[in-house]
KEVEX-624786 format. One record per atom (N, C-alpha, C): x, y, z; residue number from 1; atom name. Coordinates in Angstrom, 1 decimal. Layout:
<nodes>
{node {X,Y,Z},NUM,"CA"}
...
</nodes>
This chain:
<nodes>
{node {-2.4,-23.5,-1.0},1,"N"}
{node {-4.0,-23.8,-0.7},1,"CA"}
{node {-3.7,-25.5,-1.0},1,"C"}
{node {-4.8,-25.2,-0.3},2,"N"}
{node {-4.3,-26.7,-1.1},2,"CA"}
{node {-5.8,-26.9,-2.7},2,"C"}
{node {-5.4,-28.2,-3.2},3,"N"}
{node {-5.6,-28.4,-4.7},3,"CA"}
{node {-7.7,-28.2,-4.6},3,"C"}
{node {-7.8,-29.6,-3.2},4,"N"}
{node {-9.4,-28.7,-3.1},4,"CA"}
{node {-10.1,-27.7,-3.2},4,"C"}
{node {-10.0,-27.1,-2.4},5,"N"}
{node {-9.9,-25.6,-1.9},5,"CA"}
{node {-9.9,-24.4,-3.0},5,"C"}
{node {-8.9,-24.9,-3.8},6,"N"}
{node {-8.3,-23.8,-5.1},6,"CA"}
{node {-9.5,-24.4,-6.0},6,"C"}
{node {-10.1,-25.7,-6.1},7,"N"}
{node {-10.8,-25.9,-7.4},7,"CA"}
{node {-12.5,-25.4,-6.5},7,"C"}
{node {-12.7,-25.8,-5.0},8,"N"}
{node {-14.0,-25.4,-4.5},8,"CA"}
{node {-13.4,-22.8,-4.7},8,"C"}
{node {-13.1,-22.1,-4.7},9,"N"}
{node {-12.5,-20.9,-4.7},9,"CA"}
{node {-12.9,-20.2,-6.3},9,"C"}
{node {-12.1,-21.5,-7.7},10,"N"}
{node {-12.4,-21.5,-8.5},10,"CA"}
{node {-14.2,-21.5,-8.9},10,"C"}
{node {-14.3,-22.3,-8.4},11,"N"}
{node {-15.9,-22.8,-9.1},11,"CA"}
{node {-16.4,-21.6,-8.7},11,"C"}
{node {-16.8,-21.5,-7.0},12,"N"}
{node {-17.2,-20.4,-6.6},12,"CA"}
{node {-17.2,-18.6,-7.5},12,"C"}
{node {-15.6,-18.3,-7.6},13,"N"}
{node {-16.2,-17.4,-8.7},13,"CA"}
{node {-16.1,-17.5,-9.6},13,"C"}
{node {-16.7,-18.6,-10.6},14,"N"}
{node {-17.2,-18.4,-12.0},14,"CA"}
{node {-18.3,-18.1,-12.0},14,"C"}
{node {-19.4,-19.1,-10.3},15,"N"}
{node {-20.4,-19.1,-10.2},15,"CA"}
{node {-20.8,-17.3,-10.0},15,"C"}
{node {-20.0,-16.9,-9.3},16,"N"}
{node {-20.5,-15.2,-9.1},16,"CA"}
{node {-20.2,-14.7,-10.2},16,"C"}
{node {-19.1,-14.9,-10.6},17,"N"}
{node {-19.2,-13.4,-11.6},17,"CA"}
{node {-20.1,-13.8,-12.6},17,"C"}
{node {-20.3,-14.6,-13.2},18,"N"}
{node {-21.4,-14.9,-14.3},18,"CA"}
{node {-23.4,-13.9,-13.7},18,"C"}
{node {-23.5,-14.8,-12.3},19,"N"}
{node {-24.4,-14.4,-11.3},19,"CA"}
{node {-24.5,-12.4,-11.7},19,"C"}
{node {-22.6,-12.2,-11.1},20,"N"}
{node {-22.2,-10.8,-11.1},20,"CA"}
{node {-22.6,-10.7,-12.4},20,"C"}
{node {-23.1,-10.6,-13.4},21,"N"}
{node {-22.6,-10.3,-14.6},21,"CA"}
{node {-24.4,-10.0,-14.9},21,"C"}
{node {-24.9,-10.7,-15.0},22,"N"}
{node {-26.4,-11.8,-15.5},22,"CA"}
{node {-27.4,-10.5,-14.4},22,"C"}
{node {-26.7,-10.1,-13.2},23,"N"}
{node {-27.6,-9.3,-12.2},23,"CA"}
{node {-28.6,-10.6,-11.9},23,"C"}
{node {-28.0,-11.9,-11.0},24,"N"}
{node {-28.8,-12.6,-11.1},24,"CA"}
{node {-28.6,-13.0,-9.5},24,"C"}
{node {-29.2,-12.5,-8.2},25,"N"}
{node {-29.6,-12.6,-6.9},25,"CA"}
{node {-28.9,-13.7,-6.3},25,"C"}
{node {-28.1,-14.0,-5.8},26,"N"}
{node {-27.3,-14.9,-4.7},26,"CA"}
{node {-28.0,-15.2,-3.4},26,"C"}
{node {-28.5,-15.8,-3.4},27,"N"}
{node {-29.3,-16.6,-1.8},27,"CA"}
{node {-27.7,-16.1,-0.9},27,"C"}
{node {-28.3,-15.6,0.4},28,"N"}
{node {-27.3,-15.7,1.7},28,"CA"}
{node {-25.8,-15.1,0.9},28,"C"}
{node {-26.6,-13.9,-0.1},29,"N"}
{node {-25.1,-13.2,0.1},29,"CA"}
{node {-25.7,-11.6,0.4},29,"C"}
{node {-24.4,-10.7,0.4},30,"N"}
{node {-24.2,-9.2,1.0},30,"CA"}
{node {-24.1,-9.1,-1.0},30,"C"}
{node {-24.7,-8.1,-1.8},31,"N"}
{node {-24.9,-7.9,-3.1},31,"CA"}
{node {-25.2,-6.8,-3.2},31,"C"}
{node {-24.1,-5.4,-3.3},32,"N"}
{node {-24.4,-4.4,-3.4},32,"CA"}
{node {-22.8,-3.7,-4.0},32,"C"}
{node {-22.6,-2.7,-3.4},33,"N"}
{node {-21.8,-2.2,-3.5},33,"CA"}
{node {-21.1,-1.7,-2.2},33,"C"}
{node {-21.4,-2.7,-0.9},34,"N"}
{node {-20.9,-2.1,0.7},34,"CA"}
{node {-19.8,-3.5,0.2},34,"C"}
{node {-18.6,-2.9,0.4},35,"N"}
{node {-17.8,-4.1,1.2},35,"CA"}
{node {-17.5,-3.7,2.3},35,"C"}
{node {-16.4,-4.8,2.4},36,"N"}
{node {-16.1,-4.5,4.5},36,"CA"}
{node {-14.1,-3.7,3.9},36,"C"}
{node {-14.4,-3.2,4.6},37,"N"}
{node {-12.7,-2.2,4.9},37,"CA"}
{node {-12.0,-2.3,4.5},37,"C"}
{node {-11.4,-3.8,5.3},38,"N"}
{node {-10.0,-4.0,4.8},38,"CA"}
{node {-10.0,-4.2,3.5},38,"C"}
{node {-11.1,-4.0,2.6},39,"N"}
{node {-11.8,-4.6,0.9},39,"CA"}
{node {-11.4,-3.5,0.6},39,"C"}
{node {-12.3,-2.7,0.7},40,"N"}
{node {-11.5,-1.1,0.3},40,"CA"}
{node {-10.5,-0.8,0.6},40,"C"}
{node {-9.8,-0.9,1.8},41,"N"}
{node {-8.1,-0.2,2.0},41,"CA"}
{node {-7.7,-1.1,0.8},41,"C"}
{node {-8.0,-2.4,0.1},42,"N"}
{node {-7.2,-2.8,-0.9},42,"CA"}
{node {-7.1,-2.7,-2.3},42,"C"}
{node {-8.8,-1.7,-2.5},43,"N"}
{node {-8.8,-1.2,-3.9},43,"CA"}
{node {-7.9,0.3,-3.8},43,"C"}
{node {-8.0,0.8,-2.7},44,"N"}
{node {-8.0,2.2,-2.2},44,"CA"}
{node {-5.7,2.0,-3.1},44,"C"}
{node {-5.4,0.8,-2.3},45,"N"}
{node {-3.9,0.5,-2.7},45,"CA"}
{node {-3.9,0.6,-4.0},45,"C"}
{node {-4.6,-0.5,-5.3},46,"N"}
{node {-4.7,-0.4,-5.8},46,"CA"}
{node {-4.4,0.4,-6.8},46,"C"}
{node {-5.5,1.7,-6.6},47,"N"}
{node {-5.7,2.9,-7.3},47,"CA"}
{node {-4.5,3.5,-6.9},47,"C"}
{node {-3.6,3.9,-6.1},48,"N"}
{node {-2.3,3.7,-5.5},48,"CA"}
{node {-1.0,3.3,-6.1},48,"C"}
{node {-0.9,2.0,-6.6},49,"N"}
{node {0.0,1.5,-7.5},49,"CA"}
{node {-0.4,2.0,-8.4},49,"C"}
{node {-1.8,1.9,-9.4},50,"N"}
{node {-1.2,2.0,-10.7},50,"CA"}
{node {-0.6,3.6,-10.7},50,"C"}
{node {-1.0,4.9,-9.2},51,"N"}
{node {-0.6,5.6,-10.2},51,"CA"}
{node {0.7,6.1,-10.0},51,"C"}
{node {1.7,5.2,-9.5},52,"N"}
{node {3.4,5.3,-8.5},52,"CA"}
{node {3.4,4.2,-9.9},52,"C"}
{node {2.9,3.6,-10.8},53,"N"}
{node {2.9,2.9,-11.7},53,"CA"}
{node {3.9,1.4,-10.8},53,"C"}
{node {3.6,1.0,-10.5},54,"N"}
{node {4.8,0.0,-8.9},54,"CA"}
{node {4.1,-1.7,-10.0},54,"C"}
{node {4.9,-2.3,-11.0},55,"N"}
{node {4.5,-3.7,-11.1},55,"CA"}
{node {4.9,-4.6,-10.0},55,"C"}
{node {6.3,-5.0,-9.2},56,"N"}
{node {6.0,-5.5,-7.9},56,"CA"}
{node {4.7,-5.6,-7.2},56,"C"}
{node {4.3,-4.5,-6.7},57,"N"}
{node {3.7,-3.8,-6.1},57,"CA"}
{node {2.7,-5.0,-6.2},57,"C"}
{node {1.9,-4.5,-7.8},58,"N"}
{node {0.8,-4.8,-7.8},58,"CA"}
{node {1.0,-6.3,-8.2},58,"C"}
{node {1.5,-7.2,-8.5},59,"N"}
{node {1.8,-8.8,-8.8},59,"CA"}
{node {2.1,-9.3,-7.3},59,"C"}
{node {1.8,-8.7,-6.3},60,"N"}
{node {2.3,-9.0,-5.0},60,"CA"}
{node {0.2,-8.7,-3.7},60,"C"}
{node {0.5,-8.4,-5.2},61,"N"}
{node {-1.6,-8.6,-5.2},61,"CA"}
{node {-1.7,-9.5,-4.7},61,"C"}
{node {-1.8,-10.5,-5.2},62,"N"}
{node {-2.7,-11.4,-6.4},62,"CA"}
{node {-1.9,-13.0,-5.1},62,"C"}
{node {-2.8,-14.4,-5.3},63,"N"}
{node {-2.2,-15.2,-4.2},63,"CA"}
{node {-1.4,-16.0,-5.4},63,"C"}
{node {-0.6,-17.3,-5.0},64,"N"}
{node {0.3,-18.1,-5.3},64,"CA"}
{node {-0.5,-18.3,-6.8},64,"C"}
{node {0.2,-18.5,-7.7},65,"N"}
{node {-1.4,-19.1,-8.5},65,"CA"}
{node {-1.9,-18.2,-9.4},65,"C"}
{node {-2.1,-17.1,-9.0},66,"N"}
{node {-3.1,-16.1,-9.4},66,"CA"}
{node {-2.9,-15.6,-11.1},66,"C"}
{node {-4.6,-15.5,-11.5},67,"N"}
{node {-4.4,-15.2,-13.0},67,"CA"}
{node {-5.5,-13.6,-13.1},67,"C"}
{node {-4.6,-13.0,-14.0},68,"N"}
{node {-4.6,-12.1,-14.6},68,"CA"}
{node {-5.1,-12.0,-16.6},68,"C"}
{node {-6.2,-12.2,-16.8},69,"N"}
{node {-7.4,-11.8,-17.8},69,"CA"}
{node {-6.9,-11.4,-18.8},69,"C"}
{node {-6.2,-10.9,-20.0},70,"N"}
{node {-6.0,-9.2,-20.4},70,"CA"}
{node {-7.2,-8.4,-21.2},70,"C"}
{node {-7.9,-7.8,-21.8},71,"N"}
{node {-8.7,-7.5,-22.6},71,"CA"}
{node {-8.6,-7.8,-23.4},71,"C"}
{node {-7.2,-8.8,-24.3},72,"N"}
{node {-7.7,-9.8,-25.2},72,"CA"}
{node {-7.5,-11.1,-24.9},72,"C"}
{node {-7.9,-11.0,-24.1},73,"N"}
{node {-8.4,-12.8,-23.5},73,"CA"}
{node {-6.7,-13.8,-23.1},73,"C"}
{node {-5.9,-12.4,-23.2},74,"N"}
{node {-4.4,-13.5,-22.3},74,"CA"}
{node {-4.8,-14.3,-21.4},74,"C"}
{node {-4.6,-15.1,-21.0},75,"N"}
{node {-4.4,-15.3,-18.8},75,"CA"}
{node {-3.3,-15.8,-18.8},75,"C"}
{node {-3.4,-14.5,-18.0},76,"N"}
{node {-1.6,-14.5,-17.7},76,"CA"}
{node {-1.6,-15.2,-16.4},76,"C"}
{node {-1.1,-16.2,-15.4},77,"N"}
{node {-0.1,-16.8,-14.4},77,"CA"}
{node {0.3,-17.2,-13.4},77,"C"}
{node {0.5,-16.6,-12.2},78,"N"}
{node {1.7,-16.5,-11.8},78,"CA"}
{node {2.2,-14.7,-10.9},78,"C"}
{node {2.7,-14.9,-10.1},79,"N"}
{node {3.0,-13.3,-9.9},79,"CA"}
{node {4.1,-13.3,-10.3},79,"C"}
{node {5.2,-13.5,-10.6},80,"N"}
{node {6.6,-12.9,-12.4},80,"CA"}
{node {5.7,-12.3,-13.0},80,"C"}
{node {5.0,-13.8,-14.0},81,"N"}
{node {4.2,-13.3,-15.4},81,"CA"}
{node {3.3,-12.2,-15.0},81,"C"}
{node {2.4,-11.9,-14.1},82,"N"}
{node {1.5,-10.6,-14.1},82,"CA"}
{node {2.6,-9.3,-13.3},82,"C"}
{node {3.4,-9.4,-12.8},83,"N"}
{node {4.8,-8.3,-12.9},83,"CA"}
{node {5.0,-8.0,-14.3},83,"C"}
{node {5.9,-8.4,-14.7},84,"N"}
{node {6.4,-8.2,-16.1},84,"CA"}
{node {5.2,-7.8,-17.2},84,"C"}
{node {3.9,-8.0,-16.8},85,"N"}
{node {3.0,-7.6,-17.6},85,"CA"}
{node {2.4,-6.3,-17.4},85,"C"}
{node {2.1,-6.3,-16.3},86,"N"}
{node {2.5,-4.4,-15.5},86,"CA"}
{node {3.4,-3.8,-16.9},86,"C"}
{node {4.8,-4.8,-15.5},87,"N"}
{node {6.1,-3.4,-16.2},87,"CA"}
{node {5.8,-3.5,-17.0},87,"C"}
{node {5.2,-4.1,-18.1},88,"N"}
{node {5.3,-3.8,-20.1},88,"CA"}
{node {4.0,-2.6,-20.1},88,"C"}
{node {2.8,-2.8,-19.3},89,"N"}
{node {1.6,-2.0,-19.5},89,"CA"}
{node {2.2,-0.6,-19.1},89,"C"}
{node {3.1,-0.1,-18.2},90,"N"}
{node {3.0,0.9,-17.1},90,"CA"}
{node {4.2,1.5,-17.2},90,"C"}
{node {5.1,0.5,-18.2},91,"N"}
{node {6.5,1.2,-19.4},91,"CA"}
{node {5.4,2.2,-20.8},91,"C"}
{node {4.2,2.4,-20.8},92,"N"}
{node {3.4,3.2,-21.6},92,"CA"}
{node {2.5,4.1,-21.3},92,"C"}
{node {2.5,3.7,-20.1},93,"N"}
{node {1.8,5.1,-19.6},93,"CA"}
{node {3.2,6.4,-19.0},93,"C"}
{node {2.7,7.4,-19.5},94,"N"}
{node {3.6,8.5,-18.6},94,"CA"}
{node {3.5,8.8,-17.4},94,"C"}
{node {2.4,9.8,-16.9},95,"N"}
{node {2.1,10.4,-16.0},95,"CA"}
{node {0.7,10.1,-16.1},95,"C"}
{node {0.5,9.1,-14.8},96,"N"}
{node {-1.2,9.2,-14.2},96,"CA"}
{node {-1.4,9.6,-13.4},96,"C"}
{node {-2.5,10.9,-13.9},97,"N"}
{node {-2.7,12.2,-13.0},97,"CA"}
{node {-4.1,11.5,-12.1},97,"C"}
{node {-4.9,10.1,-12.1},98,"N"}
{node {-5.7,9.9,-11.8},98,"CA"}
{node {-6.8,8.7,-11.9},98,"C"}
{node {-6.9,7.4,-11.0},99,"N"}
{node {-7.3,6.3,-11.0},99,"CA"}
{node {-8.2,6.5,-10.1},99,"C"}
{node {-9.3,5.2,-10.7},100,"N"}
{node {-9.9,5.3,-9.5},100,"CA"}
{node {-10.5,3.6,-9.5},100,"C"}
{node {-11.3,3.4,-9.2},101,"N"}
{node {-12.6,2.2,-9.4},101,"CA"}
{node {-13.7,2.0,-8.8},101,"C"}
{node {-14.4,2.3,-9.8},102,"N"}
{node {-15.8,2.5,-9.8},102,"CA"}
{node {-16.9,0.8,-9.8},102,"C"}
{node {-17.0,0.5,-8.7},103,"N"}
{node {-17.7,-0.9,-8.6},103,"CA"}
{node {-19.2,-0.9,-9.0},103,"C"}
{node {-19.6,-1.0,-9.2},104,"N"}
{node {-21.1,-1.5,-9.9},104,"CA"}
{node {-21.8,-2.6,-9.6},104,"C"}
{node {-20.9,-3.8,-8.7},105,"N"}
{node {-21.5,-4.1,-7.4},105,"CA"}
{node {-20.7,-4.9,-7.0},105,"C"}
{node {-20.7,-5.4,-5.5},106,"N"}
{node {-19.7,-6.8,-5.3},106,"CA"}
{node {-20.7,-7.7,-4.0},106,"C"}
{node {-20.0,-8.6,-4.4},107,"N"}
{node {-20.6,-10.1,-3.3},107,"CA"}
{node {-19.6,-10.7,-2.1},107,"C"}
{node {-19.9,-10.1,-1.7},108,"N"}
{node {-19.5,-10.8,-0.3},108,"CA"}
{node {-20.2,-12.2,0.2},108,"C"}
{node {-19.0,-13.6,0.1},109,"N"}
{node {-19.8,-14.5,1.3},109,"CA"}
{node {-17.6,-14.9,1.6},109,"C"}
{node {-18.0,-14.7,3.3},110,"N"}
{node {-17.3,-15.2,4.2},110,"CA"}
{node {-15.7,-14.6,3.7},110,"C"}
{node {-14.9,-15.2,3.0},111,"N"}
{node {-13.4,-14.9,2.5},111,"CA"}
{node {-13.5,-14.9,1.6},111,"C"}
{node {-14.6,-14.3,0.2},112,"N"}
{node {-14.4,-14.5,-0.8},112,"CA"}
{node {-15.5,-12.8,-0.9},112,"C"}
{node {-14.9,-12.9,-2.4},113,"N"}
{node {-15.7,-11.5,-2.5},113,"CA"}
{node {-15.7,-11.1,-4.3},113,"C"}
{node {-16.5,-11.2,-5.3},114,"N"}
{node {-16.4,-10.5,-6.1},114,"CA"}
{node {-16.9,-9.4,-6.4},114,"C"}
{node {-16.2,-8.9,-7.6},115,"N"}
{node {-16.5,-7.5,-7.1},115,"CA"}
{node {-16.4,-6.3,-8.9},115,"C"}
{node {-17.5,-6.1,-9.6},116,"N"}
{node {-17.6,-5.6,-10.9},116,"CA"}
{node {-17.7,-4.1,-11.2},116,"C"}
{node {-17.2,-3.5,-11.9},117,"N"}
{node {-17.4,-2.2,-12.2},117,"CA"}
{node {-16.0,-2.2,-13.3},117,"C"}
{node {-15.7,-0.6,-13.8},118,"N"}
{node {-15.2,-0.3,-14.0},118,"CA"}
{node {-14.2,0.2,-12.8},118,"C"}
{node {-12.9,0.6,-14.3},119,"N"}
{node {-11.4,1.2,-13.8},119,"CA"}
{node {-10.9,2.3,-14.7},119,"C"}
{node {-10.7,3.2,-13.9},120,"N"}
{node {-10.7,4.5,-15.1},120,"CA"}
{node {-9.5,5.0,-14.1},120,"C"}
{node {-9.1,6.1,-15.3},121,"N"}
{node {-7.4,6.4,-15.1},121,"CA"}
{node {-7.3,6.9,-16.2},121,"C"}
{node {-6.4,8.6,-16.3},122,"N"}
{node {-6.0,9.9,-17.0},122,"CA"}
{node {-5.0,9.7,-16.7},122,"C"}
{node {-4.3,10.8,-17.8},123,"N"}
{node {-3.2,11.4,-17.5},123,"CA"}
{node {-2.5,11.8,-19.0},123,"C"}
{node {-0.7,11.8,-19.2},124,"N"}
{node {-0.7,12.0,-19.9},124,"CA"}
{node {0.6,10.7,-20.5},124,"C"}
{node {0.2,10.2,-21.4},125,"N"}
{node {0.6,9.0,-22.4},125,"CA"}
{node {2.7,9.1,-22.4},125,"C"}
{node {2.8,8.6,-22.7},126,"N"}
{node {4.3,8.2,-23.2},126,"CA"}
{node {4.8,8.7,-24.4},126,"C"}
{node {4.3,8.7,-25.3},127,"N"}
{node {4.2,10.4,-26.7},127,"CA"}
{node {3.5,12.2,-25.6},127,"C"}
{node {3.6,11.6,-24.5},128,"N"}
{node {2.8,13.1,-23.9},128,"CA"}
{node {1.5,13.6,-24.1},128,"C"}
{node {1.2,12.4,-25.1},129,"N"}
{node {-0.6,12.9,-25.2},129,"CA"}
{node {-1.3,13.1,-24.0},129,"C"}
{node {-2.3,13.3,-23.5},130,"N"}
{node {-3.4,12.9,-23.1},130,"CA"}
{node {-4.5,12.3,-23.1},130,"C"}
{node {-4.6,11.4,-22.7},131,"N"}
{node {-5.3,10.0,-22.3},131,"CA"}
{node {-6.4,10.2,-21.5},131,"C"}
{node {-7.8,9.8,-21.4},132,"N"}
{node {-8.1,9.5,-20.3},132,"CA"}
{node {-9.1,7.7,-20.8},132,"C"}
{node {-9.6,6.7,-20.1},133,"N"}
{node {-9.8,6.1,-20.4},133,"CA"}
{node {-10.5,5.4,-18.6},133,"C"}
{node {-11.9,4.5,-19.7},134,"N"}
{node {-12.6,3.6,-18.7},134,"CA"}
{node {-12.7,2.1,-19.0},134,"C"}
{node {-12.4,1.3,-18.5},135,"N"}
{node {-12.8,-0.2,-18.5},135,"CA"}
{node {-13.4,-0.6,-18.4},135,"C"}
{node {-14.8,-1.7,-18.5},136,"N"}
{node {-14.6,-2.7,-17.2},136,"CA"}
{node {-14.1,-3.9,-16.7},136,"C"}
{node {-13.7,-3.8,-15.2},137,"N"}
{node {-12.9,-4.8,-15.0},137,"CA"}
{node {-13.7,-6.1,-13.7},137,"C"}
{node {-13.8,-6.7,-13.5},138,"N"}
{node {-14.1,-8.3,-12.9},138,"CA"}
{node {-13.2,-9.0,-12.1},138,"C"}
{node {-13.0,-8.8,-10.8},139,"N"}
{node {-12.0,-9.8,-10.1},139,"CA"}
{node {-12.8,-10.6,-8.9},139,"C"}
{node {-12.5,-12.0,-8.2},140,"N"}
{node {-12.9,-12.8,-7.7},140,"CA"}
{node {-11.4,-12.6,-6.1},140,"C"}
{node {-12.0,-11.8,-5.2},141,"N"}
{node {-10.3,-11.3,-4.2},141,"CA"}
{node {-11.2,-12.5,-2.6},141,"C"}
{node {-9.4,-13.5,-2.6},142,"N"}
{node {-9.8,-14.1,-1.4},142,"CA"}
{node {-9.5,-13.8,0.1},142,"C"}
{node {-9.5,-13.5,0.5},143,"N"}
{node {-9.1,-13.2,2.0},143,"CA"}
{node {-8.1,-14.3,3.2},143,"C"}
{node {-7.6,-13.9,3.2},144,"N"}
{node {-5.8,-15.0,3.3},144,"CA"}
{node {-5.8,-14.1,4.6},144,"C"}
{node {-5.4,-14.8,5.4},145,"N"}
{node {-5.5,-14.1,6.4},145,"CA"}
{node {-5.9,-12.8,7.6},145,"C"}
{node {-5.5,-10.9,7.1},146,"N"}
{node {-6.2,-10.0,7.6},146,"CA"}
{node {-5.7,-9.2,6.0},146,"C"}
{node {-5.1,-9.8,4.6},147,"N"}
{node {-5.4,-9.8,3.0},147,"CA"}
{node {-6.2,-10.1,2.7},147,"C"}
{node {-7.3,-8.9,1.8},148,"N"}
{node {-7.5,-9.6,0.3},148,"CA"}
{node {-6.5,-9.9,-0.8},148,"C"}
{node {-7.0,-11.2,-1.1},149,"N"}
{node {-6.3,-11.2,-2.5},149,"CA"}
{node {-6.7,-11.6,-3.5},149,"C"}
{node {-6.2,-11.6,-4.7},150,"N"}
{node {-6.4,-11.6,-6.4},150,"CA"}
{node {-6.4,-12.6,-6.6},150,"C"}
{node {-7.3,-14.1,-6.6},151,"N"}
{node {-7.5,-15.2,-6.8},151,"CA"}
{node {-7.1,-15.0,-8.6},151,"C"}
{node {-8.3,-14.3,-9.4},152,"N"}
{node {-8.4,-14.2,-10.8},152,"CA"}
{node {-8.9,-12.4,-10.6},152,"C"}
{node {-8.5,-11.7,-11.9},153,"N"}
{node {-9.5,-10.4,-11.9},153,"CA"}
{node {-8.8,-10.6,-13.7},153,"C"}
{node {-9.8,-9.5,-14.5},154,"N"}
{node {-10.0,-9.7,-16.1},154,"CA"}
{node {-10.3,-8.3,-16.0},154,"C"}
{node {-9.9,-7.8,-17.7},155,"N"}
{node {-10.8,-6.4,-17.3},155,"CA"}
{node {-10.8,-6.0,-19.1},155,"C"}
{node {-12.4,-5.6,-19.5},156,"N"}
{node {-12.5,-6.3,-20.5},156,"CA"}
{node {-12.4,-5.5,-21.4},156,"C"}
{node {-13.6,-4.8,-22.3},157,"N"}
{node {-13.1,-4.2,-23.6},157,"CA"}
{node {-14.0,-2.3,-23.0},157,"C"}
{node {-13.1,-1.3,-23.1},158,"N"}
{node {-13.8,-0.1,-22.5},158,"CA"}
{node {-14.9,0.1,-22.6},158,"C"}
{node {-15.6,0.9,-21.7},159,"N"}
{node {-16.9,1.1,-22.1},159,"CA"}
{node {-17.2,2.2,-22.4},159,"C"}
{node {-18.3,1.9,-23.4},160,"N"}
{node {-18.4,2.8,-24.3},160,"CA"}
{node {-20.6,2.7,-24.5},160,"C"}
{node {-20.9,3.7,-25.3},161,"N"}
{node {-22.5,3.8,-25.3},161,"CA"}
{node {-22.8,2.4,-26.4},161,"C"}
{node {-21.1,1.5,-27.3},162,"N"}
{node {-22.1,0.7,-26.9},162,"CA"}
{node {-22.4,-0.6,-27.3},162,"C"}
{node {-21.5,-0.6,-25.7},163,"N"}
{node {-21.1,-1.3,-24.7},163,"CA"}
{node {-22.6,-2.1,-24.6},163,"C"}
{node {-22.4,-4.0,-24.8},164,"N"}
{node {-23.5,-4.3,-23.3},164,"CA"}
{node {-23.5,-4.1,-22.9},164,"C"}
{node {-22.5,-4.2,-21.8},165,"N"}
{node {-22.8,-3.8,-20.7},165,"CA"}
{node {-22.9,-3.2,-19.1},165,"C"}
</nodes>
């Protein structure tokens, strides 16, 4: 992807994600939880990847140079670094029994989409204890050929009654 397209995509993504977090309506944009079927299929694949703890497939869902921003604010850039991050994260999980991405809103403009919602999963951790977690998530996707790829995504604090989101 040439640098001017990447610059525009990053700026558009930043604008759209700020707008969705602040609930600012976008002119000429589809803003709700309706998304193209191919993008819904991508989200379903991500859920399956978490169930199977497949770090390689998770990393392949990003564009070259894609960025994952962790819940503690660390920016992890590039497919290999993202693969290593997920490999480490998945090693702490035992058996995941449920994974679900719940969209709060989505904005789709042409081949770009921002999604904001919650990521929910349950199971047994590596210590044999049951876990249930729900965290905030936001992402910018770019449609490349026929596939939706992550340009950047971030996970936020766990969802709780005290959360301002």
